[in-house]
VOROMAR-876617 format. One record per residue (C-alpha): residue number from 1; residue in one letter; y, z, x. Coordinates in pm, whole numbers, plus 50000, padded with zeros to 5 digits. Last residue first. Layout:
N
<atom><num>NUM</num><residu>A</residu><py>Y</py><pz>Z</pz><px>X</px></atom>
...
***
This chain:
300
<atom><num>300</num><residu>E</residu><py>58079</py><pz>07402</pz><px>56337</px></atom>
<atom><num>299</num><residu>F</residu><py>58126</py><pz>07079</pz><px>56139</px></atom>
<atom><num>298</num><residu>Y</residu><py>58407</py><pz>06903</pz><px>55953</px></atom>
<atom><num>297</num><residu>I</residu><py>58454</py><pz>06773</pz><px>55598</px></atom>
<atom><num>296</num><residu>W</residu><py>58814</py><pz>06706</pz><px>55502</px></atom>
<atom><num>295</num><residu>R</residu><py>58759</py><pz>06368</pz><px>55332</px></atom>
<atom><num>294</num><residu>N</residu><py>58507</py><pz>06517</pz><px>55088</px></atom>
<atom><num>293</num><residu>K</residu><py>58482</py><pz>06892</pz><px>55123</px></atom>
<atom><num>292</num><residu>G</residu><py>58525</py><pz>07155</pz><px>55394</px></atom>
<atom><num>291</num><residu>L</residu><py>58257</py><pz>07302</pz><px>55617</px></atom>
<atom><num>290</num><residu>T</residu><py>57909</py><pz>07174</pz><px>55724</px></atom>
<atom><num>289</num><residu>K</residu><py>57718</py><pz>07389</pz><px>55966</px></atom>
<atom><num>288</num><residu>Y</residu><py>57579</py><pz>07191</pz><px>56253</px></atom>
<atom><num>287</num><residu>N</residu><py>57254</py><pz>07022</pz><px>56358</px></atom>
<atom><num>286</num><residu>K</residu><py>57138</py><pz>06821</pz><px>56059</px></atom>
<atom><num>285</num><residu>K</residu><py>57483</py><pz>06747</pz><px>55924</px></atom>
<atom><num>284</num><residu>L</residu><py>57602</py><pz>06637</pz><px>56266</px></atom>
<atom><num>283</num><residu>I</residu><py>57312</py><pz>06397</pz><px>56319</px></atom>
<atom><num>282</num><residu>K</residu><py>57333</py><pz>06254</pz><px>55969</px></atom>
<atom><num>281</num><residu>Y</residu><py>57709</py><pz>06202</pz><px>56005</px></atom>
<atom><num>280</num><residu>V</residu><py>57670</py><pz>06018</pz><px>56334</px></atom>
<atom><num>279</num><residu>R</residu><py>57407</py><pz>05784</pz><px>56193</px></atom>
<atom><num>278</num><residu>G</residu><py>57628</py><pz>05711</pz><px>55888</px></atom>
<atom><num>277</num><residu>S</residu><py>57930</py><pz>05643</pz><px>56111</px></atom>
<atom><num>276</num><residu>N</residu><py>57747</py><pz>05352</pz><px>56287</px></atom>
<atom><num>275</num><residu>E</residu><py>57997</py><pz>05214</pz><px>56537</px></atom>
<atom><num>274</num><residu>I</residu><py>57934</py><pz>05464</pz><px>56816</px></atom>
<atom><num>273</num><residu>N</residu><py>58187</py><pz>05515</pz><px>57102</px></atom>
<atom><num>272</num><residu>C</residu><py>58069</py><pz>05876</pz><px>57168</px></atom>
<atom><num>271</num><residu>W</residu><py>58421</py><pz>06021</pz><px>57147</px></atom>
<atom><num>270</num><residu>E</residu><py>58528</py><pz>05778</pz><px>56872</px></atom>
<atom><num>269</num><residu>Q</residu><py>58229</py><pz>05838</pz><px>56651</px></atom>
<atom><num>268</num><residu>V</residu><py>58244</py><pz>06210</pz><px>56725</px></atom>
<atom><num>267</num><residu>A</residu><py>58604</py><pz>06227</pz><px>56601</px></atom>
<atom><num>266</num><residu>K</residu><py>58530</py><pz>06016</pz><px>56292</px></atom>
<atom><num>265</num><residu>T</residu><py>58229</py><pz>06231</pz><px>56192</px></atom>
<atom><num>264</num><residu>T</residu><py>58432</py><pz>06543</pz><px>56240</px></atom>
<atom><num>263</num><residu>I</residu><py>58425</py><pz>06815</pz><px>56498</px></atom>
<atom><num>262</num><residu>K</residu><py>58763</py><pz>06982</pz><px>56487</px></atom>
<atom><num>261</num><residu>R</residu><py>58983</py><pz>06979</pz><px>56797</px></atom>
<atom><num>260</num><residu>E</residu><py>59102</py><pz>07309</pz><px>56957</px></atom>
<atom><num>259</num><residu>P</residu><py>58797</py><pz>07340</pz><px>57175</px></atom>
<atom><num>258</num><residu>F</residu><py>58881</py><pz>07012</pz><px>57352</px></atom>
<atom><num>257</num><residu>L</residu><py>58699</py><pz>07001</pz><px>57690</px></atom>
<atom><num>256</num><residu>L</residu><py>58409</py><pz>07226</pz><px>57590</px></atom>
<atom><num>255</num><residu>R</residu><py>58377</py><pz>07095</pz><px>57237</px></atom>
<atom><num>254</num><residu>F</residu><py>58375</py><pz>06735</pz><px>57352</px></atom>
<atom><num>253</num><residu>E</residu><py>58116</py><pz>06808</pz><px>57617</px></atom>
<atom><num>252</num><residu>D</residu><py>57890</py><pz>06973</pz><px>57358</px></atom>
<atom><num>251</num><residu>V</residu><py>57945</py><pz>06671</pz><px>57134</px></atom>
<atom><num>250</num><residu>S</residu><py>57818</py><pz>06447</pz><px>57420</px></atom>
<atom><num>249</num><residu>R</residu><py>57495</py><pz>06644</pz><px>57454</px></atom>
<atom><num>248</num><residu>L</residu><py>57457</py><pz>06631</pz><px>57069</px></atom>
<atom><num>247</num><residu>V</residu><py>57499</py><pz>06255</pz><px>57079</px></atom>
<atom><num>246</num><residu>A</residu><py>57248</py><pz>06212</pz><px>57356</px></atom>
<atom><num>245</num><residu>S</residu><py>56984</py><pz>06427</pz><px>57180</px></atom>
<atom><num>244</num><residu>E</residu><py>57028</py><pz>06242</pz><px>56853</px></atom>
<atom><num>243</num><residu>I</residu><py>57003</py><pz>05907</pz><px>57024</px></atom>
<atom><num>242</num><residu>K</residu><py>56678</py><pz>06001</pz><px>57187</px></atom>
<atom><num>241</num><residu>E</residu><py>56690</py><pz>05947</pz><px>57563</px></atom>
<atom><num>240</num><residu>E</residu><py>56542</py><pz>05668</pz><px>57772</px></atom>
<atom><num>239</num><residu>N</residu><py>56579</py><pz>05609</pz><px>58149</px></atom>
<atom><num>238</num><residu>N</residu><py>56565</py><pz>05243</pz><px>58257</px></atom>
<atom><num>237</num><residu>C</residu><py>56769</py><pz>05315</pz><px>58573</px></atom>
<atom><num>236</num><residu>S</residu><py>57076</py><pz>05093</pz><px>58541</px></atom>
<atom><num>235</num><residu>I</residu><py>57031</py><pz>04946</pz><px>58192</px></atom>
<atom><num>234</num><residu>C</residu><py>56989</py><pz>05292</pz><px>58045</px></atom>
<atom><num>233</num><residu>K</residu><py>56805</py><pz>05299</pz><px>57715</px></atom>
<atom><num>232</num><residu>Y</residu><py>56946</py><pz>05497</pz><px>57421</px></atom>
<atom><num>231</num><residu>F</residu><py>56668</py><pz>05572</pz><px>57178</px></atom>
<atom><num>230</num><residu>N</residu><py>56604</py><pz>05561</pz><px>56802</px></atom>
<atom><num>229</num><residu>K</residu><py>56546</py><pz>05184</pz><px>56785</px></atom>
<atom><num>228</num><residu>D</residu><py>56645</py><pz>05052</pz><px>57126</px></atom>
<atom><num>227</num><residu>I</residu><py>57020</py><pz>05108</pz><px>57168</px></atom>
<atom><num>226</num><residu>V</residu><py>57179</py><pz>04998</pz><px>57496</px></atom>
<atom><num>225</num><residu>L</residu><py>57337</py><pz>05202</pz><px>57768</px></atom>
<atom><num>224</num><residu>S</residu><py>57561</py><pz>05111</pz><px>58063</px></atom>
<atom><num>223</num><residu>F</residu><py>57766</py><pz>05435</pz><px>58085</px></atom>
<atom><num>222</num><residu>S</residu><py>57579</py><pz>05524</pz><px>58402</px></atom>
<atom><num>221</num><residu>H</residu><py>57525</py><pz>05897</pz><px>58468</px></atom>
<atom><num>220</num><residu>C</residu><py>57202</py><pz>05841</pz><px>58667</px></atom>
<atom><num>219</num><residu>D</residu><py>56984</py><pz>06089</pz><px>58475</px></atom>
<atom><num>218</num><residu>K</residu><py>57177</py><pz>06191</pz><px>58164</px></atom>
<atom><num>217</num><residu>C</residu><py>57277</py><pz>05835</pz><px>58103</px></atom>
<atom><num>216</num><residu>Y</residu><py>57631</py><pz>05814</pz><px>57965</px></atom>
<atom><num>215</num><residu>I</residu><py>57771</py><pz>05825</pz><px>57615</px></atom>
<atom><num>214</num><residu>G</residu><py>58113</py><pz>05685</pz><px>57538</px></atom>
<atom><num>213</num><residu>K</residu><py>58477</py><pz>05772</pz><px>57587</px></atom>
<atom><num>212</num><residu>R</residu><py>58662</py><pz>05783</pz><px>57919</px></atom>
<atom><num>211</num><residu>I</residu><py>58939</py><pz>06046</pz><px>57911</px></atom>
<atom><num>210</num><residu>K</residu><py>59294</py><pz>05919</pz><px>57916</px></atom>
<atom><num>209</num><residu>E</residu><py>59364</py><pz>05962</pz><px>57546</px></atom>
<atom><num>208</num><residu>Y</residu><py>59219</py><pz>06311</pz><px>57540</px></atom>
<atom><num>207</num><residu>E</residu><py>59453</py><pz>06433</pz><px>57819</px></atom>
<atom><num>206</num><residu>Y</residu><py>59363</py><pz>06612</pz><px>58138</px></atom>
<atom><num>205</num><residu>S</residu><py>59523</py><pz>06883</pz><px>58357</px></atom>
<atom><num>204</num><residu>P</residu><py>59323</py><pz>06964</pz><px>58668</px></atom>
<atom><num>203</num><residu>I</residu><py>59080</py><pz>07261</pz><px>58670</px></atom>
<atom><num>202</num><residu>Q</residu><py>59178</py><pz>07509</pz><px>58936</px></atom>
<atom><num>201</num><residu>S</residu><py>59041</py><pz>07825</pz><px>58779</px></atom>
<atom><num>200</num><residu>F</residu><py>59106</py><pz>08148</pz><px>58963</px></atom>
<atom><num>199</num><residu>P</residu><py>59198</py><pz>08359</pz><px>58658</px></atom>
<atom><num>198</num><residu>S</residu><py>58835</py><pz>08353</pz><px>58550</px></atom>
<atom><num>197</num><residu>E</residu><py>58757</py><pz>08405</pz><px>58183</px></atom>
<atom><num>196</num><residu>V</residu><py>58465</py><pz>08645</pz><px>58125</px></atom>
<atom><num>195</num><residu>I</residu><py>58593</py><pz>08960</pz><px>58298</px></atom>
<atom><num>194</num><residu>H</residu><py>58310</py><pz>09200</pz><px>58371</px></atom>
<atom><num>193</num><residu>A</residu><py>58389</py><pz>09563</pz><px>58290</px></atom>
<atom><num>192</num><residu>N</residu><py>58092</py><pz>09589</pz><px>58045</px></atom>
<atom><num>191</num><residu>I</residu><py>57863</py><pz>09452</pz><px>58313</px></atom>
<atom><num>190</num><residu>L</residu><py>57990</py><pz>09700</pz><px>58567</px></atom>
<atom><num>189</num><residu>Q</residu><py>57950</py><pz>09985</pz><px>58318</px></atom>
<atom><num>188</num><residu>D</residu><py>57589</py><pz>09881</pz><px>58243</px></atom>
<atom><num>187</num><residu>A</residu><py>57500</py><pz>09865</pz><px>58609</px></atom>
<atom><num>186</num><residu>L</residu><py>57647</py><pz>10206</pz><px>58676</px></atom>
<atom><num>185</num><residu>M</residu><py>57462</py><pz>10362</pz><px>58380</px></atom>
<atom><num>184</num><residu>K</residu><py>57141</py><pz>10197</pz><px>58507</px></atom>
<atom><num>183</num><residu>H</residu><py>57193</py><pz>10364</pz><px>58839</px></atom>
<atom><num>182</num><residu>K</residu><py>57268</py><pz>10696</pz><px>58672</px></atom>
<atom><num>181</num><residu>S</residu><py>56946</py><pz>10677</pz><px>58474</px></atom>
<atom><num>180</num><residu>T</residu><py>56757</py><pz>10696</pz><px>58802</px></atom>
<atom><num>179</num><residu>L</residu><py>56617</py><pz>10429</pz><px>59037</px></atom>
<atom><num>178</num><residu>K</residu><py>56298</py><pz>10492</pz><px>59226</px></atom>
<atom><num>177</num><residu>T</residu><py>56242</py><pz>10528</pz><px>59600</px></atom>
<atom><num>176</num><residu>T</residu><py>55981</py><pz>10300</pz><px>59757</px></atom>
<atom><num>175</num><residu>N</residu><py>56215</py><pz>10100</pz><px>59975</px></atom>
<atom><num>174</num><residu>S</residu><py>56010</py><pz>09845</pz><px>60176</px></atom>
<atom><num>173</num><residu>N</residu><py>56109</py><pz>09574</pz><px>59930</px></atom>
<atom><num>172</num><residu>L</residu><py>56468</py><pz>09581</pz><px>60056</px></atom>
<atom><num>171</num><residu>Q</residu><py>56344</py><pz>09526</pz><px>60416</px></atom>
<atom><num>170</num><residu>K</residu><py>56137</py><pz>09231</pz><px>60306</px></atom>
<atom><num>169</num><residu>F</residu><py>56437</py><pz>09086</pz><px>60129</px></atom>
<atom><num>168</num><residu>Y</residu><py>56636</py><pz>09099</pz><px>60453</px></atom>
<atom><num>167</num><residu>Q</residu><py>56343</py><pz>08975</pz><px>60664</px></atom>
<atom><num>166</num><residu>K</residu><py>56301</py><pz>08667</pz><px>60439</px></atom>
<atom><num>165</num><residu>N</residu><py>56672</py><pz>08587</pz><px>60467</px></atom>
<atom><num>164</num><residu>Q</residu><py>56689</py><pz>08614</pz><px>60847</px></atom>
<atom><num>163</num><residu>T</residu><py>56617</py><pz>08250</pz><px>60940</px></atom>
<atom><num>162</num><residu>P</residu><py>56890</py><pz>08141</pz><px>60686</px></atom>
<atom><num>161</num><residu>L</residu><py>57149</py><pz>08367</pz><px>60855</px></atom>
<atom><num>160</num><residu>I</residu><py>57246</py><pz>08714</pz><px>60727</px></atom>
<atom><num>159</num><residu>F</residu><py>57599</py><pz>08787</pz><px>60849</px></atom>
<atom><num>158</num><residu>P</residu><py>57745</py><pz>09135</pz><px>60866</px></atom>
<atom><num>157</num><residu>V</residu><py>57879</py><pz>09092</pz><px>61221</px></atom>
<atom><num>156</num><residu>D</residu><py>57720</py><pz>09343</pz><px>61465</px></atom>
<atom><num>155</num><residu>P</residu><py>57477</py><pz>09080</pz><px>61606</px></atom>
<atom><num>154</num><residu>S</residu><py>57772</py><pz>08863</pz><px>61721</px></atom>
<atom><num>153</num><residu>A</residu><py>57757</py><pz>08495</pz><px>61616</px></atom>
<atom><num>152</num><residu>Q</residu><py>57766</py><pz>08252</pz><px>61911</px></atom>
<atom><num>151</num><residu>Y</residu><py>57642</py><pz>07958</pz><px>61706</px></atom>
<atom><num>150</num><residu>L</residu><py>57596</py><pz>07939</pz><px>61329</px></atom>
<atom><num>149</num><residu>T</residu><py>57339</py><pz>07691</pz><px>61200</px></atom>
<atom><num>148</num><residu>F</residu><py>57301</py><pz>07572</pz><px>60842</px></atom>
<atom><num>147</num><residu>E</residu><py>57030</py><pz>07320</pz><px>60735</px></atom>
<atom><num>146</num><residu>P</residu><py>56818</py><pz>07609</pz><px>60586</px></atom>
<atom><num>145</num><residu>N</residu><py>57103</py><pz>07676</pz><px>60336</px></atom>
<atom><num>144</num><residu>V</residu><py>57117</py><pz>08036</pz><px>60227</px></atom>
<atom><num>143</num><residu>F</residu><py>57396</py><pz>08189</pz><px>60436</px></atom>
<atom><num>142</num><residu>I</residu><py>57428</py><pz>08549</pz><px>60322</px></atom>
<atom><num>141</num><residu>V</residu><py>57755</py><pz>08733</pz><px>60388</px></atom>
<atom><num>140</num><residu>Y</residu><py>57674</py><pz>09100</pz><px>60374</px></atom>
<atom><num>139</num><residu>S</residu><py>57822</py><pz>09421</pz><px>60243</px></atom>
<atom><num>138</num><residu>V</residu><py>57697</py><pz>09776</pz><px>60235</px></atom>
<atom><num>137</num><residu>V</residu><py>57832</py><pz>10023</pz><px>59977</px></atom>
<atom><num>136</num><residu>P</residu><py>57750</py><pz>10392</pz><px>59973</px></atom>
<atom><num>135</num><residu>M</residu><py>57735</py><pz>10556</pz><px>59633</px></atom>
<atom><num>134</num><residu>D</residu><py>57968</py><pz>10801</pz><px>59457</px></atom>
<atom><num>133</num><residu>F</residu><py>58039</py><pz>10683</pz><px>59103</px></atom>
<atom><num>132</num><residu>D</residu><py>58320</py><pz>10848</pz><px>58919</px></atom>
<atom><num>131</num><residu>H</residu><py>58458</py><pz>10543</pz><px>58747</px></atom>
<atom><num>130</num><residu>E</residu><py>58781</py><pz>10533</pz><px>58945</px></atom>
<atom><num>129</num><residu>T</residu><py>58581</py><pz>10592</pz><px>59268</px></atom>
<atom><num>128</num><residu>L</residu><py>58345</py><pz>10304</pz><px>59190</px></atom>
<atom><num>127</num><residu>W</residu><py>58637</py><pz>10068</pz><px>59127</px></atom>
<atom><num>126</num><residu>K</residu><py>58807</py><pz>10178</pz><px>59448</px></atom>
<atom><num>125</num><residu>R</residu><py>58486</py><pz>10110</pz><px>59644</px></atom>
<atom><num>124</num><residu>L</residu><py>58459</py><pz>09769</pz><px>59474</px></atom>
<atom><num>123</num><residu>L</residu><py>58820</py><pz>09690</pz><px>59577</px></atom>
<atom><num>122</num><residu>T</residu><py>58747</py><pz>09766</pz><px>59940</px></atom>
<atom><num>121</num><residu>E</residu><py>58422</py><pz>09571</pz><px>59937</px></atom>
<atom><num>120</num><residu>S</residu><py>58581</py><pz>09271</pz><px>59772</px></atom>
<atom><num>119</num><residu>R</residu><py>58862</py><pz>09268</pz><px>60031</px></atom>
<atom><num>118</num><residu>E</residu><py>58623</py><pz>09303</pz><px>60325</px></atom>
<atom><num>117</num><residu>L</residu><py>58402</py><pz>09017</pz><px>60191</px></atom>
<atom><num>116</num><residu>Q</residu><py>58697</py><pz>08787</pz><px>60133</px></atom>
<atom><num>115</num><residu>T</residu><py>58817</py><pz>08838</pz><px>60489</px></atom>
<atom><num>114</num><residu>L</residu><py>58467</py><pz>08811</pz><px>60628</px></atom>
<atom><num>113</num><residu>P</residu><py>58415</py><pz>08475</pz><px>60458</px></atom>
<atom><num>112</num><residu>S</residu><py>58669</py><pz>08333</pz><px>60708</px></atom>
<atom><num>111</num><residu>A</residu><py>58851</py><pz>08033</pz><px>60579</px></atom>
<atom><num>110</num><residu>I</residu><py>58760</py><pz>07740</pz><px>60800</px></atom>
<atom><num>109</num><residu>E</residu><py>58883</py><pz>07656</pz><px>61155</px></atom>
<atom><num>108</num><residu>Q</residu><py>58842</py><pz>07297</pz><px>61267</px></atom>
<atom><num>107</num><residu>S</residu><py>58903</py><pz>07264</pz><px>61640</px></atom>
<atom><num>106</num><residu>P</residu><py>58563</py><pz>07340</pz><px>61807</px></atom>
<atom><num>105</num><residu>N</residu><py>58373</py><pz>07216</pz><px>61502</px></atom>
<atom><num>104</num><residu>K</residu><py>58327</py><pz>07372</pz><px>61161</px></atom>
<atom><num>103</num><residu>Y</residu><py>58486</py><pz>07687</pz><px>61303</px></atom>
<atom><num>102</num><residu>I</residu><py>58440</py><pz>08048</pz><px>61191</px></atom>
<atom><num>101</num><residu>K</residu><py>58671</py><pz>08329</pz><px>61294</px></atom>
<atom><num>100</num><residu>N</residu><py>58614</py><pz>08691</pz><px>61394</px></atom>
<atom><num>99</num><residu>N</residu><py>58703</py><pz>08608</pz><px>61757</px></atom>
<atom><num>98</num><residu>K</residu><py>58460</py><pz>08314</pz><px>61774</px></atom>
<atom><num>97</num><residu>Y</residu><py>58179</py><pz>08195</pz><px>61549</px></atom>
<atom><num>96</num><residu>Y</residu><py>58070</py><pz>07834</pz><px>61553</px></atom>
<atom><num>95</num><residu>Y</residu><py>57937</py><pz>07612</pz><px>61286</px></atom>
<atom><num>94</num><residu>D</residu><py>57672</py><pz>07336</pz><px>61272</px></atom>
<atom><num>93</num><residu>G</residu><py>57567</py><pz>07181</pz><px>60945</px></atom>
<atom><num>92</num><residu>I</residu><py>57553</py><pz>07281</pz><px>60580</px></atom>
<atom><num>91</num><residu>Y</residu><py>57732</py><pz>07581</pz><px>60421</px></atom>
<atom><num>90</num><residu>N</residu><py>57588</py><pz>07734</pz><px>60106</px></atom>
<atom><num>89</num><residu>K</residu><py>57754</py><pz>08075</pz><px>60128</px></atom>
<atom><num>88</num><residu>I</residu><py>57665</py><pz>08377</pz><px>59918</px></atom>
<atom><num>87</num><residu>D</residu><py>57873</py><pz>08698</pz><px>59930</px></atom>
<atom><num>86</num><residu>I</residu><py>57646</py><pz>08996</pz><px>59861</px></atom>
<atom><num>85</num><residu>L</residu><py>57746</py><pz>09355</pz><px>59796</px></atom>
<atom><num>84</num><residu>H</residu><py>57450</py><pz>09578</pz><px>59844</px></atom>
<atom><num>83</num><residu>I</residu><py>57480</py><pz>09920</pz><px>59671</px></atom>
<atom><num>82</num><residu>S</residu><py>57299</py><pz>10213</pz><px>59818</px></atom>
<atom><num>81</num><residu>N</residu><py>57018</py><pz>10458</pz><px>59807</px></atom>
<atom><num>80</num><residu>P</residu><py>56830</py><pz>10385</pz><px>59485</px></atom>
<atom><num>79</num><residu>T</residu><py>56911</py><pz>10014</pz><px>59507</px></atom>
<atom><num>78</num><residu>I</residu><py>57188</py><pz>09832</pz><px>59321</px></atom>
<atom><num>77</num><residu>I</residu><py>57204</py><pz>09469</pz><px>59433</px></atom>
<atom><num>76</num><residu>L</residu><py>57535</py><pz>09295</pz><px>59360</px></atom>
<atom><num>75</num><residu>S</residu><py>57564</py><pz>08923</pz><px>59368</px></atom>
<atom><num>74</num><residu>D</residu><py>57848</py><pz>08669</pz><px>59382</px></atom>
<atom><num>73</num><residu>I</residu><py>58118</py><pz>08930</pz><px>59345</px></atom>
<atom><num>72</num><residu>Q</residu><py>58469</py><pz>08827</pz><px>59238</px></atom>
<atom><num>71</num><residu>F</residu><py>58789</py><pz>09023</pz><px>59265</px></atom>
<atom><num>70</num><residu>T</residu><py>59092</py><pz>09084</pz><px>59044</px></atom>
<atom><num>69</num><residu>S</residu><py>59370</py><pz>09314</pz><px>59157</px></atom>
<atom><num>68</num><residu>N</residu><py>59585</py><pz>09486</pz><px>58899</px></atom>
<atom><num>67</num><residu>N</residu><py>59472</py><pz>09833</pz><px>59033</px></atom>
<atom><num>66</num><residu>V</residu><py>59108</py><pz>09736</pz><px>58974</px></atom>
<atom><num>65</num><residu>K</residu><py>58970</py><pz>09422</pz><px>58811</px></atom>
<atom><num>64</num><residu>L</residu><py>58618</py><pz>09283</pz><px>58809</px></atom>
<atom><num>63</num><residu>L</residu><py>58449</py><pz>08941</pz><px>58802</px></atom>
<atom><num>62</num><residu>L</residu><py>58076</py><pz>08979</pz><px>58841</px></atom>
<atom><num>61</num><residu>D</residu><py>57857</py><pz>08673</pz><px>58893</px></atom>
<atom><num>60</num><residu>N</residu><py>57509</py><pz>08824</pz><px>58939</px></atom>
<atom><num>59</num><residu>L</residu><py>57383</py><pz>09179</pz><px>58892</px></atom>
<atom><num>58</num><residu>V</residu><py>57053</py><pz>09269</pz><px>59057</px></atom>
<atom><num>57</num><residu>L</residu><py>56902</py><pz>09608</pz><px>58966</px></atom>
<atom><num>56</num><residu>C</residu><py>56653</py><pz>09766</pz><px>59203</px></atom>
<atom><num>55</num><residu>D</residu><py>56303</py><pz>09921</pz><px>59214</px></atom>
<atom><num>54</num><residu>C</residu><py>56132</py><pz>09718</pz><px>59478</px></atom>
<atom><num>53</num><residu>Q</residu><py>55940</py><pz>09402</pz><px>59382</px></atom>
<atom><num>52</num><residu>L</residu><py>56203</py><pz>09143</pz><px>59472</px></atom>
<atom><num>51</num><residu>K</residu><py>56082</py><pz>08795</pz><px>59382</px></atom>
<atom><num>50</num><residu>E</residu><py>56383</py><pz>08720</pz><px>59164</px></atom>
<atom><num>49</num><residu>A</residu><py>56609</py><pz>08774</pz><px>59465</px></atom>
<atom><num>48</num><residu>M</residu><py>56463</py><pz>08477</pz><px>59644</px></atom>
<atom><num>47</num><residu>S</residu><py>56511</py><pz>08226</pz><px>59361</px></atom>
<atom><num>46</num><residu>D</residu><py>56848</py><pz>08390</pz><px>59298</px></atom>
<atom><num>45</num><residu>F</residu><py>56962</py><pz>08300</pz><px>59651</px></atom>
<atom><num>44</num><residu>L</residu><py>56879</py><pz>07937</pz><px>59587</px></atom>
<atom><num>43</num><residu>V</residu><py>57065</py><pz>07950</pz><px>59257</px></atom>
<atom><num>42</num><residu>E</residu><py>57369</py><pz>08094</pz><px>59438</px></atom>
<atom><num>41</num><residu>G</residu><py>57354</py><pz>07809</pz><px>59688</px></atom>
<atom><num>40</num><residu>E</residu><py>57344</py><pz>07551</pz><px>59415</px></atom>
<atom><num>39</num><residu>Y</residu><py>57640</py><pz>07723</pz><px>59252</px></atom>
<atom><num>38</num><residu>G</residu><py>57842</py><pz>07708</pz><px>59569</px></atom>
<atom><num>37</num><residu>M</residu><py>57758</py><pz>07348</pz><px>59630</px></atom>
<atom><num>36</num><residu>R</residu><py>57867</py><pz>07254</pz><px>59277</px></atom>
<atom><num>35</num><residu>L</residu><py>58193</py><pz>07452</pz><px>59297</px></atom>
<atom><num>34</num><residu>N</residu><py>58271</py><pz>07317</pz><px>59649</px></atom>
<atom><num>33</num><residu>Y</residu><py>58208</py><pz>06956</pz><px>59533</px></atom>
<atom><num>32</num><residu>Y</residu><py>58426</py><pz>07007</pz><px>59228</px></atom>
<atom><num>31</num><residu>Y</residu><py>58708</py><pz>07146</pz><px>59438</px></atom>
<atom><num>30</num><residu>R</residu><py>58665</py><pz>06867</pz><px>59688</px></atom>
<atom><num>29</num><residu>K</residu><py>58685</py><pz>06606</pz><px>59409</px></atom>
<atom><num>28</num><residu>D</residu><py>58994</py><pz>06780</pz><px>59276</px></atom>
<atom><num>27</num><residu>R</residu><py>59170</py><pz>06746</pz><px>59612</px></atom>
<atom><num>26</num><residu>E</residu><py>59062</py><pz>06382</pz><px>59646</px></atom>
<atom><num>25</num><residu>S</residu><py>59217</py><pz>06318</pz><px>59301</px></atom>
<atom><num>24</num><residu>L</residu><py>58982</py><pz>06275</pz><px>59009</px></atom>
<atom><num>23</num><residu>E</residu><py>58942</py><pz>05953</pz><px>58819</px></atom>
<atom><num>22</num><residu>M</residu><py>58827</py><pz>06027</pz><px>58472</px></atom>
<atom><num>21</num><residu>R</residu><py>58508</py><pz>06057</pz><px>58263</px></atom>
<atom><num>20</num><residu>L</residu><py>58232</py><pz>06134</pz><px>58511</px></atom>
<atom><num>19</num><residu>N</residu><py>58431</py><pz>06376</pz><px>58733</px></atom>
<atom><num>18</num><residu>L</residu><py>58582</py><pz>06521</pz><px>58421</px></atom>
<atom><num>17</num><residu>I</residu><py>58238</py><pz>06614</pz><px>58288</px></atom>
<atom><num>16</num><residu>R</residu><py>58129</py><pz>06779</pz><px>58612</px></atom>
<atom><num>15</num><residu>M</residu><py>58466</py><pz>06955</pz><px>58641</px></atom>
<atom><num>14</num><residu>K</residu><py>58431</py><pz>07102</pz><px>58289</px></atom>
<atom><num>13</num><residu>K</residu><py>58083</py><pz>07239</pz><px>58358</px></atom>
<atom><num>12</num><residu>L</residu><py>58180</py><pz>07374</pz><px>58699</px></atom>
<atom><num>11</num><residu>E</residu><py>58487</py><pz>07548</pz><px>58558</px></atom>
<atom><num>10</num><residu>I</residu><py>58296</py><pz>07692</pz><px>58263</px></atom>
<atom><num>9</num><residu>S</residu><py>58069</py><pz>07861</pz><px>58519</px></atom>
<atom><num>8</num><residu>E</residu><py>57701</py><pz>07773</pz><px>58541</px></atom>
<atom><num>7</num><residu>S</residu><py>57480</py><pz>08069</pz><px>58462</px></atom>
<atom><num>6</num><residu>R</residu><py>57374</py><pz>08381</pz><px>58648</px></atom>
<atom><num>5</num><residu>T</residu><py>57171</py><pz>08664</pz><px>58502</px></atom>
<atom><num>4</num><residu>K</residu><py>57269</py><pz>09025</pz><px>58482</px></atom>
<atom><num>3</num><residu>Y</residu><py>56982</py><pz>09274</pz><px>58530</px></atom>
<atom><num>2</num><residu>I</residu><py>56766</py><pz>09061</pz><px>58755</px></atom>
<atom><num>1</num><residu>M</residu><py>56489</py><pz>09302</pz><px>58861</px></atom>
***
């Protein structure tokens, strides 16, 4: 069963907004692409893990610290007999394995997932020892994208290729042993130790004045919208969205990017590029708690 669910990281949410509202450098575009592809791969893995029928606990997106070292775990599967540490990769295309290294083509070496896997496994073992848990740990790099091919991979390398995913989960399901209270205690302690704010964030600096204002289409992301009664209509793709829904969506982005700024009618007017202050006030009053009085009213 899924014991700790996965959700989009704050980094991914912010980068998606910034990608739409400012010009990112090529480096930042690659960072956003890698975040997006990584999350899509994790969701694909989750769709398979959710179907597990054996007695196990699946913990997703763990960020832990031991001996002043922080390490990230994509997924952890606690079974009655062992702990499976999973590093999920959503690579696409043809890759080659040679001398413990992976190449995108014969000359382009990429960062080896084995190095990260070995580090995470070592630190997880230390964490378990410090918390008085004695369970064997097995680690795998799981490649989830069906369009990925790895040539010349040795059978003794802990890789699970797309064609092997079904067999891996089938093997997990073959375990009929039951979990005990100690397994649940371990899962709870891992969740309690999870660090919410990642120290690995690479979000570029941004300023309010340089961020593009306005509401964009939730489907095609075009800013070319017109108002048709109570709806925004996209000129580019003809998608329609209720004005209230679009404003609230944009306010969520405002809060995420600028948590220090108060939500006021004027601030939302400017952020959403809406002339009608009365309409904005009604939407905010309906959906948020009103604080302050008169000119100093704001919403939470």
